[in-house]
N, C-alpha and C positions, 0 to 999 in steps of 0.2 A: 832779711832775717831768716835764719834757718829754722824750719819747724820740725817737730818730732812726729806728729800724727796728723793725718787728714781726718777731718770730721765733717759729715753732712750736717748742714745747719738744722734740719728738723730733728736730728738726734739730740740736740740740746733739750728738746721737750721729752723725748723718749727716756733719756737718762734720768730726768727728774721724776718720772713715774715708774721706773723699773723696779719690779718687786720679785724677780727671780723666775719670771715666766718668759718664754721666748719661742722662736720658731723651731728650735731643736735643742737638745742637751748641750751640744757643742757651742751653739750660739749663746745660750744662757750662761755657760761657764765663762766664755770669753767676755761677755758684758760684766759679769761679776769681777773678773780680773782687771778689766780696763777702767772701770769707774774710779777705784782708788788711785790708779796711776794718773788719771786726768785730774783728780783733786790735788795732786802734787803741783799743778799749774804749769805744765809744759806749754811751749808754743804750739799752737794748732793752726792748720791751714784749712780754711772753710772751703768746701768743695761740693758743688752740685754734681755729684757723682759718687761712686762707691768709695767707702772710706775704711778706716781700721775696724770699725764695728761690723761693717758688711763682710769683712774677710771670712767670717765663720757662718754667714747666713746661707741657708739652703736656697734662697731666692737669688743669690749672686751667681750668675752664669758667666764665667770667664771675665769677671770684672764689670759686668753689666747687670744691673738690678732688673729682675723680671717685671717689676712695677715702676720702672724708671720714669714714665710720664707722670704718674700720680705723685710719687714721692719727690720728683723734681719740682712740682708745683708747691709742695709743702716747703721745700728748701728755699725756693725763691721768695715765698711769702714771709718766712722767718727772717731772711736777709733784709727784706724791705721794711718790715716792722721794727727791726732792731737797728736800722741805719748801717748795716754792714754790707759787704760785697763778696761775690764769688772770687776766690783766690786770695782773700785777705788773710794775713797771718797776725795772730794776737795771742796773748796768754789765755789759756783755757778758762780761768776764773773770770776774766773780763767778758768772754763770750757767754759763760753761764749767767753772769749778772745781767747782761743785755737781754737774754731770753726770759729770765725771771721778771725783770722790771717791765719789759715791753709786751710780754705775751702772757706768762703764767699768772703773775699777780694782777694783771689787768683783766683777767678772765677771758682772754682771747684765743685760748688754745683750740677750742672746738671750731672756731671760725676757720682755722687753718687745716686741721686734720680730723674733723668730726666724722669723716667717712672712713677712717682707718679701722682695721679689724680689731685693734686694741682699745678703741674709744671707750667701750663700756668699762674696762678695767681702769682707765684714767679717770672716768667719772666717779667711780667708787673711791679711788685714792684721793681725788679732790675733795669729795665729801668728808672723808676721814680727816684730811688736813684741816678743813674748816671747823670740824667738830673738835679738833685738838690743837687749835691755832696757837695756844700758849706753849706747846711743846715742839713747834716747828722751827728748825734752824735753817736759814737759807744759805748763808756763806760761812 
């Protein structure tokens, strides 16, 4: 299968919690642009390495993340918990559903990336989601 975008597995969690904050204005603008494109359900290639979202990140040094070891652990844990594998190609919405079902709705996100610099923001958003659970649409 020919894929359209490379996606780091842990970005499945990041996208779910994205609220317009990011590492830089360029990165944030790119996230805002890419999320609706991904929601159109293109084929994605799961990669434990830099991806389309990383392309505008200031921590991307010539295709290598400055936090590669840490985020690589996040990626591998997402793959494991979702029953997916590095290099797998699948429709984006299938990937999104696997992340939601196996990690986010199961309350396991912090076990994977609780040491991330954005953890506090994700905690606030999670609290808001639970407080407004009747208004949350997953897919």
